[in-house]
C-alpha positions in Angstrom: 75.6 145.0 74.7 74.3 145.6 78.4 75.9 142.7 79.5 79.8 141.6 79.6 81.1 139.8 76.9 84.5 139.3 77.4 85.1 137.1 80.4 88.1 137.0 81.6 88.8 133.7 83.6 92.8 134.2 85.0 94.7 132.4 85.8 95.6 134.2 88.7 98.8 136.0 88.9 99.1 135.6 85.4 97.9 139.3 84.0 94.8 139.7 84.3 95.7 143.2 85.3 97.5 144.4 82.7 94.9 142.4 79.9 92.2 144.9 82.0 94.1 147.6 81.5 95.1 147.6 78.2 91.8 146.6 76.5 89.5 149.4 78.8 91.5 151.9 76.5 90.1 149.8 73.4 87.5 152.1 71.3 85.1 149.7 70.9 85.1 148.7 75.6 83.2 150.5 78.2 85.1 149.6 80.5 83.2 148.0 83.7 82.7 150.1 86.9 85.7 148.3 87.8 88.6 145.5 86.8 86.9 141.9 89.1 83.6 142.2 89.7 82.7 138.5 91.5 79.5 138.4 90.9 80.4 134.5 88.8 82.2 133.0 91.9 80.0 134.1 94.8 76.9 133.3 93.2 78.6 129.2 93.5 79.7 130.8 96.8 77.7 132.2 99.1 80.9 133.8 100.8 81.3 137.8 101.1 84.9 138.5 101.7 85.1 140.7 99.1 82.5 143.2 99.8 84.4 145.6 101.2 86.9 146.1 99.6 84.8 146.6 96.8 82.5 148.9 97.9 85.5 151.1 99.2 85.8 150.6 95.5 83.0 151.9 94.0 83.2 155.0 96.7 86.0 155.9 95.5 85.2 155.7 92.1 81.5 157.8 92.5 84.1 160.4 94.8 86.6 161.1 91.7 84.2 161.4 88.6 82.3 163.4 91.0 84.9 166.5 91.8 86.2 165.4 87.7 82.4 167.2 87.0 80.7 164.3 85.6 78.1 163.4 88.3 75.6 161.1 85.5 78.8 158.9 86.3 78.8 158.8 89.8 75.6 158.4 90.3 76.4 155.1 88.5 78.4 154.3 91.1 75.2 155.5 94.3 73.1 152.9 92.9 75.0 150.5 92.7 75.8 151.8 96.5 72.7 151.7 97.1 71.1 148.3 95.8 72.3 145.3 97.0 75.7 143.8 96.2 76.4 141.0 93.9 72.8 139.8 92.3 71.5 139.6 89.6 69.7 143.0 90.2 73.0 144.6 90.6 74.9 142.6 88.3 73.0 144.0 85.7 72.8 147.6 86.8 76.3 147.4 87.0 76.4 147.7 83.1 73.3 149.2 82.1 74.9 152.7 81.3 77.1 150.7 78.0 76.0 151.4 74.4 74.6 148.6 72.2 77.6 149.6 70.1 80.2 148.8 72.3 81.7 145.4 74.2 82.1 144.8 78.0 83.6 142.7 80.1 84.5 141.8 83.5 87.3 139.7 84.4 87.4 138.5 87.2 90.0 135.4 87.9 88.4 133.7 90.9 86.0 131.8 88.1 88.5 129.8 86.8 87.0 127.8 89.4 83.8 127.8 88.7 81.8 124.4 88.4 79.6 123.5 84.9 77.1 123.8 87.1 78.3 128.3 87.2 79.9 127.8 84.0 76.2 127.2 82.3 74.7 129.3 84.1 77.3 132.2 83.4 76.1 130.7 79.4 72.5 131.0 80.1 72.8 134.9 81.4 75.6 136.4 78.7 74.2 134.4 76.0 75.6 132.3 73.4 78.3 134.4 71.9 79.8 135.5 74.6 84.2 135.2 74.9 86.4 133.6 77.5 90.2 134.4 77.6 92.3 132.6 80.3 96.2 133.3 80.7 98.0 130.2 81.8 102.0 131.1 83.3 103.8 128.4 84.4 102.2 126.7 87.6 105.2 126.6 89.9 105.9 130.6 88.8 102.3 130.9 89.2 101.6 129.8 92.5 104.9 130.7 94.3 104.5 134.8 92.4 100.8 133.8 94.4 102.6 132.4 97.9 104.8 135.7 97.7 101.9 138.1 97.4 99.7 136.8 99.7 102.8 136.2 102.1 103.6 140.0 101.4 99.8 141.9 102.6 100.0 139.6 105.3 103.2 140.5 107.0 104.2 136.2 107.1 108.2 136.8 107.5 108.9 133.1 107.6 111.0 132.1 105.0 111.7 128.7 105.5 111.1 126.0 103.1 109.1 123.9 105.1 105.9 127.3 105.5 106.2 127.7 101.9 105.5 124.5 100.7 102.6 124.6 103.2 102.0 127.9 101.4 102.0 126.2 98.2 100.3 123.1 99.4 97.6 125.4 100.8 93.8 125.0 99.3 93.5 128.3 97.9 96.8 128.5 96.1 96.4 124.9 94.9 93.0 125.4 93.5 93.9 127.6 91.7 97.2 125.5 90.1 94.7 123.5 88.8 94.6 123.8 85.1 93.5 120.3 84.2 90.5 121.0 85.7 89.7 125.0 84.8 90.7 124.5 81.2 88.5 120.8 81.2 86.1 122.8 82.3 85.4 125.6 80.1 87.5 123.8 76.9 83.8 120.9 77.5 81.4 124.2 78.7 82.8 127.3 75.5 85.0 124.7 73.2 86.1 127.5 71.1 84.8 131.5 72.1 87.7 130.3 74.5 91.6 132.0 74.3 94.5 130.9 75.1 97.1 133.4 76.0 100.9 132.3 77.1 101.5 134.7 80.3 105.4 135.6 78.6 104.5 137.1 75.7 102.5 139.6 78.0 106.5 140.7 78.2 108.0 139.8 75.2 105.1 140.9 72.4 102.7 142.8 74.5 100.5 144.4 71.3 100.9 141.3 69.3 98.3 139.3 72.4 96.9 142.0 72.2 96.4 141.6 68.5 95.0 138.3 68.9 92.4 139.7 71.5 90.9 142.1 69.4 90.4 139.0 66.5 89.3 136.7 69.4 86.2 139.1 70.6 85.7 141.0 67.8 87.2 144.6 68.7 88.1 147.7 67.1 92.5 148.1 66.9 93.9 149.2 69.3 96.4 152.0 70.1 97.5 150.2 73.5 100.0 152.7 74.8 100.2 151.2 77.7 100.8 148.0 76.4 104.8 147.5 77.4 104.0 148.2 81.2 104.4 146.1 83.8 100.9 145.6 86.4 101.6 144.3 89.7 105.6 142.6 90.4 104.7 140.6 93.0 106.7 141.4 95.8 110.3 141.1 97.3 110.0 138.4 98.8 112.8 135.7 99.4 112.8 132.4 97.9 114.7 130.3 100.4 117.1 127.4 98.0 114.6 124.5 96.1 111.6 125.7 96.4 111.0 126.3 93.1 111.7 122.7 92.4 109.7 121.2 95.0 106.7 123.8 93.7 107.7 122.2 90.7 107.3 118.7 91.6 104.0 118.9 93.8 102.3 120.3 89.7 104.0 117.6 88.3 100.9 116.6 87.2 99.9 120.1 86.1 103.4 120.0 83.9 101.9 116.7 81.8 98.9 117.9 81.6 99.9 121.1 80.0 101.9 119.3 77.7 98.8 117.0 76.5 96.9 119.5 76.0 99.1 122.3 74.6 101.4 122.6 71.9 105.3 122.6 72.6 105.8 126.3 70.8 102.3 127.7 72.8 104.8 125.9 76.0 107.4 127.6 75.6 105.7 131.1 76.1 104.1 130.7 79.8 
């Protein structure tokens, strides 16, 4: 295929890097130029905050392939750097080298925030057969992990309960924790094309999880030598007493909704 047929929707801080890093070892997969292609969320919002980081990644990989004696691949990255980023032309060009006998992927956690119109556009662009994957992590654990990452990267040293609660209730963190809105949209627009996976099994049953992905996406069996490797461990930021409990209270609606949507065995593994 010349456009990705496996789309990872997140959730943010729920194992998407682990999923990407293992799937690119599968013999049926042609790796995307970078993990998070950001195309559909950029189309929806028009925001360009991701441009500098994506350009740095593309240049770094371009130089890596040139130094490794792979000029054709380096030229592909040169082309992506030469045309306007995150247009449909750019997105199509990114996957133009994917062989017909392989599948490619786009694992971008921000796609969990797509609205119905952009999910319909995704359907129209990629066709009716692409598969979706969504990893689900305990709501409070996920949002705390996200806030820890944000605070670590920003150099934030305010560790009071009040400051943590302000961070947890900020719109970006809150929206990414809205499993109800995300999953209802995925169910309505993609139905059984979505494979929902519980986060804890990334650690406890990584190979079993990857076999489920293979079956869902029609992939050949892979060896996955790094399946047990943890990706992007949360930084060491002190969590004050009471924050986890407060997050659980704030996210009570999400817990209640997940209990109505998924069986208990699944929820024990998120």
